[in-house]
N, C-alpha and C positions, 0 to 999 in steps of 0.2 A: 983454312978455317971457313967453315960454312957460315954463310950469312943467314941470320934468322929473320924470317919475314913474319912480322906480327900482323896477322889478318884475323881480327876478332870476328867471329861469325855473329850474325844477328842474335838478338836475345831469344827470339823464338827458336832459332836453330840450336842454340846452346841448351835450351830447355827441353828440346825434343830429342837431340842427338848428342848426348854427353859422350866424353871419351871413355874408353874402357877402363882407364886407370883412375879416373876421378869418380866421385860420387855423383849420382844423378842430380841434376840441377833443374829448377823450375823458376819461372818468372812470377813475381808477386803481382797479382791482379790489381793491387791498390797503389803501390808505389813504383812498380816496374822493375825493382831490383831482382838480381838472380840469386836465389836462395836454394840451399840444399834441400832436397825433398824431405829429409828427416827432420829439418828445422822449420819447415813452412808453416806448421800450425802455430808455433809460438810466435813466429814473425807476423802472421796475420793478426793475432790478438794484439800485438804491439801497435801495428799500423792502425787498427780500428780504434784503439784508445787515443792515439795521437790525432787521428782525423776528427774524432768527437770533441776532443779538447780544443782544437784549433778552429772548430766551426767548419771544417772542410766538408762536413756531411751535407752542406747545402749544395756543393758542387757535384755534378754527376760524375761518377767513377765508372771505370771499365766494368766492374762487377755489377753496378747499378744498371748501366746500360744493357749489359748482358741479361740481367734479370728482367728488365722492362721488355726486352725483345722476346724473351721466352715466355713471359707470364701471360696467361689469359685472364680475362676479368673474373672468371669463376674460381681462380686458384687463391690459396691463402697467401699471406704476406711472407711466410717463412719458406725458405727454399734450402734444400740439402745438396751439397756438391761433393762428389766422391773424387778425391785427388790421388788416392793410393789404391791401385788395383792389383798390387803385387800378390801373387799366390802364397809366398812364404810368410808374409805378415798378415795380421788380422785386418779386416776391412775397417778403415777409419772414416768416420763421417764428421762433417763439420756443418754447423748451422750458422749461416750468416743472416742476421736479422737487420732489416731495414726499417727504422722507425717510421710509422705513418704519421705525417703531420696532422695536427688537429685542425688547423686553419690554413687555408691556402693563402698565397700572397694576394690573390685577387680579392679575397674577403677581408683582408686586413684593413682596419680603419673604417669599414663600412658598417654602420649600425644596422642591426636586425630590425625589420619592421613586421610586426605581427599583423596577419590579415584581419581586416575588420569583420566582425560577426555579421552574418547575413540575417537581416531582419525580415521575418515572415510578415506578410501583409495581415493586418488585423481584420478579423472576420466579425462583422457586426451581427447582432441577432437577426436583423432583417435579411442580410445576405445569406446567413445560415439557413433561414427559412426558405429562401428562394432556391438554394442548393438542394435542400431536402425535397422540395416540390419537383424539381427537375429530375432528381433521382427516382422519385416515386412515379413520375410520368414515364420515365424510361422503362421501369419494371412493368407498368400497366400496358405499355405498347407490346411487350413481349407476350402478354396474356390475352390479347384481343381474340385470337382464334380459339381459346379454350372456353368450354361451356361454363356458365356461372356456378353450377354445382361443384365443378372441379376447382375453380378459383377459391371458393369458400370452404373447401374441405379442411377441417381442423388438422393442424400439424402436431399439437401437443395435447396433453391431458387437460390442461387448464382452458384450452380453446373449445374442448368438446362440450356439446350441449345435450343434456339428457342422460338417462341411464345412471342416475346417481347411486343406485343400489349396487352398481358394478364398478363405476369409475369415480365415485365421490371420495371424500377424504377417508372414509372407512370401507370403500369398495374393495371387493376381493380381487378383481382383475387389476386394479391400481396397485395393490400389494404385490401381485405377481410381477408386474412391470418394474416397480421400484427396487425389488430384490433381485431382478434378473433371473427369476426362477419360473419361467412360463411353462405350464403343463399343456398337454394336448387338450383341446376343448372344441365344443360345438356351440356356435352362436346362433340361437334360434329366435327369429322375430320377423315381423312384417317388413315389407319393403320400406326403404327410406328412413330407417331408424339408426343407421351408423355401424352396421356390421363390418363392412369393408374398411371403414375409417379406423375402427378399433384395431383391426389386424395391422394396418399400416403404421399406426402409432406404436404398436408393440415392436414392429420391425425397426423403427427409427430410434427407439429408446433402449433396446437390448443390443447385446454384442453378437447376436446370432446372424447367420446367413439367412436371407429371405428370398423365397421363391413363391410367385403368385400364379395360380392356375384357375381356369374356369372350366367346370365340368361339362359345359355345353360345347367346348372346343378342344378338349383333350381326351386322350384315351390311354390304354395300358402302355403303349410304347412311350408316350410322354412321361407317364409315371415312372416307368423303368429307368429312363435317363435321369430323372430328378433324384430318384432314390439311390441309384448307383453313385452319382456324384456326391450325394449327401453322405453315403457310407465312407467314401474315400476322404471326404472333408473331415469327418469325425475321426477316422483312423490317423490321418496325418497331422491335423492341427488341434484335435480335441474340441473343435467348434461345432456345435449342433446347427441344424438347418430348420428354419420355420417354413413349413409348406402351407400356404393359405389356399384353400379350395373354395371358391365361390360357387354357390348352387350345388353343394356336394350331394344333395338328394338326387341329382340327375345321373350320378354314377350307378351302374347296375351292381348286382350282388358280387359278381366276379371282380369288378373293378374295386369295389370297397374292400373285398378280402385281400387285395394286393397291398393295402395299407398296413395290415395287421403286423407282420414281422418287423417292419421298420419302426412302427410306433412302439411296439412292445420292447424292442431292444434299446430304444431311445436314440436311434440314429436321426430321427426327425421329430419335430414338434408339429403336430397337425392342428391347424385351426380351420374348421369347416364352418361355412355360413349357409344357412338354409331358411327358407320361409315356410317349409313344411314340417309337420310334427316328426321329430327324429325317431320316436317310438315306432312309427309306421314306415318311414322311408329309409332308415339306416339299419344296418345289421346289428344285432344285439352284441356280437363279439366286438365290433368297433365301438359301440356305445359304452361298453364296459371299460374301455381303455381311455375314454375321454370324459371330461367334465362338461355337462350341458348347462349353459347359461341362457336364460330367457331375457330377451330385450323387449321392452314395452313400447307401445306407440307413444310418440311425443304428444304432450298435452298442448293446449292452445297457448299457454304462456311461453312454453319453450319454442313453439313455432313462431310466435310473435317476435321473440328475440332473434331467431334466424332470419326472419323477413327484414327486420331492422338492419341487421348486419349486411344482408344482401343489398338493401336499398342504399346504404352508405357506400358500398363498393360501386354500385351503378352510378351514383352521383360523382364519385371521384373520376370514373371513366368518362362521364359526360363533360366534366369541367376541364380535366387535364389532358385528355386525348381527343375527344370528339368535338369539344367546344360547343356543347348543346345546353339548353336550359335544364336546370335541375328538376328531377322528378320528385314530387312530394305527394304523399298519400295520407289521407285523414285517418284518424284512429279507427273509425268504423270500417274504413276500407281495409286496413290491415287486419282487423278482427275477422272480416268476411273472408279474406284470403286464408287466414289461419284455420278457420272452421272448414273452409272448402278443401283444404289439404288433407283432412281426416287423419292426422297423425303422421303423415309422410313428408319429411323435410324436402325430398326431391321434388314432390309435386308443388310444394310451396315455392321453391326456387324457380320452377318452371313457370308458374303463374306470374312471378315477378318479372321474368324475362319477357313474357307475353305483353305485360303492361309497358315495359321499357320500349319494346318494339312498336307498340300501338300509339302511345302518348309521346310523340316526338317533340311537340311544342305545347306542353301543358300550360293551362292558364289557371293557376291556383292549385290547391290540394285536390287529389283525385278521391272521390267519395265512393262508397259501396254501390250507389245507384249507377255511377258511371262504369264501374267495373263489371257489373252483372251482364249487361248486353255484350260486352267485349268477350267475356269468357264463354258465353253461350254461342257466339259465332265462331270462336277460334279454338275452343278447348272441348274435346270430345270424350275425355275420360269419364267413364260412368261411375265406377264404384268408389271414387274418391272425391266426387263433387258435392261436398256438404251433405245435405239431407237427401239427395237424389237416390242414394243406395237404399235408404229405408222407405222413401216415398214410392219407389217403383215396386218393391216387394209388397208393400202395403196395398197398392192398387191391384196387383196381381191376386193377392189373397182375397180382397173384397169382390173382385170380378168373379172368382170361383164361387164364393159364398152366394153371390147374387145370380147364379145360374147363367152367366154370360160367357160361353166358351170362346167367342170371337175376341172379346176384350182380354180374356185370360191369355190367349195366344199372342196378342199384340204386346202385352207387357212382358211376357216370357221372351219374345224376340228382342225387345229393348235390352233386357238384362244380358242375354247371351251375346248380342252384338257389342255391348259395352264391356265385355270381358268378365262378367260375373262368374264366380265359381259355380259350376253346375251342381255340385254336391250341396251347396247352400240352398239352391232352389229345390232339389230333391228332398232335403230334410224338411223344408217348409211344407211341402206337399204331404209328407207323412203326418205332420201336425194337422193339416187341414182335414185329412181323412178321419181323424178322431175328433177334432174340435167341431167341425161344421157338418160332416156327414154322419159320423157317429154310428149309432145303432140302426139308423135308417137304411144303411147298406154296408153290411159288415165286410163285403168283399173289397171295399176301397182301401182299407188299411194294408192287407197283404199286397195289393196291386201297387200301392205307393212304395212299399218296401222293395218290391221287385224292380221298380223304376230306379230306385237308388242303387241297387246292386248292378243294374245294367250300366249306369253311368260309371260306376267304379271299375267294372270289368272292360268296358268298351271305350269309354272316354269320348270326348268331342273330336271331330264333328259327328261321328256315327251315332252317338247317344242322344242327339237332339230330338229325334222322333220319339224316343222313349219318354222324354220329358213332356213333349206335346201330347202324346197319347194319355199319359196320366192326368195332365191338366184338363183335357177335354172330358175325361171320364168323371173326374171330381166335379167339374162344373155342371155336368148333366145329371149327376146323382141326386136323389132326394136328400133333404137336409134334416138333421136333428141335432139340437144343441142340449139335449137332455143330460148327457153325461158331463158336458162342459159346465153347465150351470150347477149340476149337482156337486161336482168337484170343487167349484168355487165356494159353495156353501160349507163343504167339509173344511176347507182351509180357513174359512172365517171363524168357524166354531173352534178349531184347533188353537187359534190365536187367543181365544177368550177362555176356554175351559179345559185345555189339555191337561193341566195340573190337577184338576178336580176329578177327572174321570178315571177311576180305577177299573181294571179288568175284572169282570165278575168271576167269583171263585170257581163256578162250575165250568167256565171256559178256559181255565188255566191248565197248563201242562203239568202232569204229575209223574215224572220218570222214576222217582224214588219212593220208598215206603214211608219215609218221613213226611214227604209232601202230601201223600194220600192221607196220613194221619192228621195233617194240618187242615184238611178240607179241600185241597186242590182237586179239581175235576169231580167233586162230589155232586151227585144228582144230575150229571150231564146225560142228556137223552141223545142216543145215537140214531139219527133219522132213518138210515137204511133198515133198522130193526123194526120199524113201525110201518103200518099200512100206508101205502102211497108216499112214504117218507114224511108224513105230516105229523108234527108234534107242536105242542104249546111250550114255547121256550123263549126266554128273553136273551137277546144277543147284545143289545146296546148297554153301555155302562148306565148305572142308575140315574145320574143327572140327565141322561139323554133319552130316557124312556119316552117313546112316542114320537121322537124326532124323525122326520123324513127328509132325506137329501134329494132323492130322485123324485121329481114331480111328474106324474103321468099326465100326458097331454100338454106338457110345457115346452114342446118343440117350437112353438111360435107364440107371439104375444097377441094382444087383443086390440092393438092400435091399427086403424085403417089409414092407408096412405091417401091423402086428399087428391093426389095427382092421378089416381087410377080412374 
């Protein structure tokens, strides 16, 4: 009889290598018992219930240790274990859930302490004021290198001074800006009235792309690049481009024609700024596609406001940045500067900068008497210095009238050196030819007109001699004020009796038979039908019979100069 040797293989061996006659056996990962593979699922459920009921869940199990070893921090708490991979059966999956404890043992019995709220330091009004001053000083330091005119440039419509007919509450350009429907336009006005500022305000307030050009520094190649990019912008994003052209009158005809297709299609909104009359300097085709707005010179009150605003900025800079005494200007000093600027805000600001540089340590308010010598020494602008513009042309005119060609040349030189418009001088000489020379020398009027045309066609500096030639001829010519005085008498009578003076019936036009029957042109004598063209006929209205406007021998008066 054979002796049976009972050698039970290890649990793992029995689970992995079952006999061929027995069912496959596996080891329970919870209790360690050997269970048939077909019953393992029910057994696991029973073991899990017993463990939960007895509190054994607190002790780490083989499965829990296995899960903690395999688990990464990013994985979920649920894990799926495949125990049956037999191809004859369907895949069976089991989910073993390990409850996540709400509180750890370390946290047990430890009361939670809420963090104390962080108290912000209380800011007093005085400290807030100091902080505001420090921030303002920081901003001012970044603007030290900028000219005062740029620092004072308005950023909004409410900051803008002047041009109320365009930017006031009922202004048409304000309406365009507020509705974001800006058309192509030409801004025409003298220097320093805010043309560039208006364009930049439009750019900041609207949703359009903004490109700024200067006609003095750009050509067709620059325009081509701008318009091509504008066309692409319009095609891709439906966003229009505002092209601001400063001094647009400097573009020639060909360059201006380049604008036409892009403005007409609406790819760009053109805003042109010019100091010249657009009717003479811009193509009619371009003008027909743009609205022309006229900007007026700033009045003394508006310039006064600008000077006060600039003075406030200068004093902030002196106090917070440079640590210098404040600059104060008396009312008559500000009035003098406002009048001196002649409607140009840029000139007013420049004068203010000159005073800031000169009066480093002022002792009391600066008066007009203190300002005058400073500006005479340091400021050389001619046609914007108060009354100098009118004083010099007046001195020139009176020198010509007084037959002094040397003085006339001197004042002419002052005006040209100071930057006066030569056409303005030529127009004045046309006036002199009729007012002061008159019928004494009829050749002077066409001569003055020729000088004007020479200036227009040639321009300075070549046309300076044409002006000198005309001035000397007028100064040397005999003088007669007969027509000048006669015309003054006519205007005087017109103001008094123009409504009482009816045109005589025999002098009226009679183009129809009805008018002839009414007496129009009746009894009119046609002088060429008479001997030597002489007829007796009254030409003046009845209330003016016998009145003479042109006085023979009235070229000069009868007063003798005692200094002769």
